[in-house]
Each structure stands twice: as structure tokens, then as C-alpha cells.
N, C-alpha and C positions, 0 to 999 in steps of 0.2 A: 770835217775836211782836215786833211793832214797838215795843212800849212798854218793852221791856227791852233796851236797846241793849247792855248788858254781855254778853248771850248771843248776839249776832249773830255769825255766822261771818266776816263782813267785818271785824270788829274784833278777831278772834282774834290773839293774839301781839303786841299793841301795848300800850305802857304808857299810863298815864292821859292824859298830855299829847298823845300821838299819837292816841289815840281821840277826844279833844276836837277835834283838828285835822281829822280825817277827818269828824267830824260837822259841823263848820263848813263844810268844803268842800261836803258834801252839802246843807247849808242854803243855800249860795249857788246851787247848782243848782236847789233846790226853789223858790226865790223867783222864778224865771223862769216857773213854770207858773201859768197864770191861775186854776186851781181852788184854789190856795192862798189866794187872796183872796176866794173866794166867801162864807165866813161873815162877813167884815167888810162886804161889800156887802149881804148879807141883813140884818145888824144895822142898817146905815144906813137901808135901806128901811123896816125895822120902826120905827125911831125917828121917821122922817119921817111915816109913816102914823099913828103914835101921837100925834105932836105936832099934826098937821093934823086928823085925823079921830077921835081918841080911840078907836082900835080896842080898846084894853085899858084900861078905866076904872080898874081897881083897881091900886094901886101894887105890891102883892105879886105879882100876875100879871105885871106889867111886869118886875120884878126877876127872877122865875123864868124868864121867856122870855130875858132878857138872860143869865142864868147858863147856860141850856141852849145858847144860841148860843156863849158863851165856851167851854164844854166841847167843843162840836163843832169849834170853831176849833183848840183844843189837839190834839184827836185828828187832825184834818186835817193839822196841821203835822207831827205825829209820823209819820203815814203817808207824807207826802211825803219827809221826811228818810230814812225807812227805804227808800224806793224808790230813792234816789240814793246809798245807802251803797256799793254795789258799784263804780260808776264813780269815786266819790270815793276809795275805797281804791286803785283802780288808779292814779289820778293821784298820790296820796300816795306810793305805792311807786315811782313813776317819777321824781318830782321831789325827794323827800326832805323832811325836816322844816323845814329853814331856808327853802326856797323856798315850802313850803306856808304857813308863817307870814307870809311876805311877800305871798302871794296872798290870804290872808284878812284881812290888815291887822292882824296882831298883832305 
């Protein structure tokens, strides 16, 4: 399951700092995929439509839709990171922890 990274086979056998480094490498890979930014784009369009045309007149509905888009964004990010864990682990195993920390800027 992508929401429990501790149970992912790609992270098996790593200590806590190494798992964090592998997840950060996967995050760098995930940022390059355009669908990662789709919820942010949808939220900007929603805010513009609401500001211009008042498509959601009630404040409670506006906050609810914003919260739903936020939850979708978090799920989307987690799925993208889970998708890139295997190549991130391969790179981590190849270059080591010191080079991985240099690569991710830590």
C-alpha cells in the first residue's frame, strides 16, 4: 500500500535515515511528472472561477471543496512517490548515502 512506506519492499533493510533519503530521491523523480501538479492547477482554476463567477456562494462549501482538493493532492503525491521508490532505491544502492545526501541537497 502506498500510504505505508514502512512496509514497502523497496525500503526493506534500510535504517531510518536511509529510508528518508530514498523517499527524497523518489520525490525528486516525482516532481518531474506533470500529473503531480494537476490538483494545484485544479485548485487555482476553482479559486479563479469562484472569485470571478461565484460558482460556490457558501463559504462552507468553498472550504469543503478546498479541503477535498488538498486531500487529493496529498494522495497524488504519495502515489507518485510510491511509483518512484524502486528506481530511487536502485540509485541509492549504487551511489551510497553520502552521495545521495549531496544529490538531494542535505
